[in-house]
N, C-alpha and C positions, 0 to 999 in steps of 0.2 A: 504493499500499499504505500502510496506517495504521501510525503510529508509536507508537500506544497500546500498553501492555503487554496481554499476554493476560489475560482474565478467567477465573478459575476458579470453579466453582458451590459452593465451600465457604467457611465462615468463614476469615478470614487466620490465626487462631490454629491451624488444622487443616493447614496447609501451609507449606512453605517452598521457595521458587524459587532454584535454583543456576544462574544464568543462564550463567555461563562454561562449565559442563559440560551444559547442556541437561537439567538434572534437577529433578524436583519431589519433595521429601519429603513424604509425606502421612500422616496419621495412620492407622494400620493398623486394618483390619477385614476379615472374611472376603469381604464383598461388593466392597471395594476391591481385595482380592488377585485376585479373579476378573476384575474390570474393568481391570486394568493395561495389558493389550494393546490394548484398545479406546481407552483413554485416551491411550495413545502415539499411536496412530493419529490420534486427533481433535486432539490439541494439539502434536504434534511433540516432546515432551519424554519421557525415561525417568521412569517413576514408581517410587519406592522407598518402601517402607512403614516407618513409625517410630513410637515410642512418643510420647504427649503430653509426656513429660519430655524426650526428645531434641529434639522441636520446640521446646519452650520454651527450651532451651539454644540452639539454632540462632537463634532470634530474638534472644536476649540477647548472644550470644557471636560469632555470625557463622559463615560456612562453613567457617572454618579447623578447626573441631572434626570435620569430616567425615574429615579426613586420619587421625584417630585411631580411626575405625571400620575394621570389616573390608572394607567397601566402598571406603573411601578407600585402604586399603592394597593392595587387589586393583587398583584403577584406576591406581595409581601404579607397579605391578609390584613 
């Protein structure tokens, strides 16, 4: 098995990978919303949609800001 990281078909500014939780935060669009289930089956990650502003914050501040989101609060009970 290869130790290379998975490659995603989008520009790196359009997604953020949270390896710890096996999640990919992806810039939202209607077509991507429809494709989320297939993407999970293809890549093995849960895909969550986000605004470009939130993705920019993830890239600059790191995954700790996820805990401040509704998803982060739900995930942590």
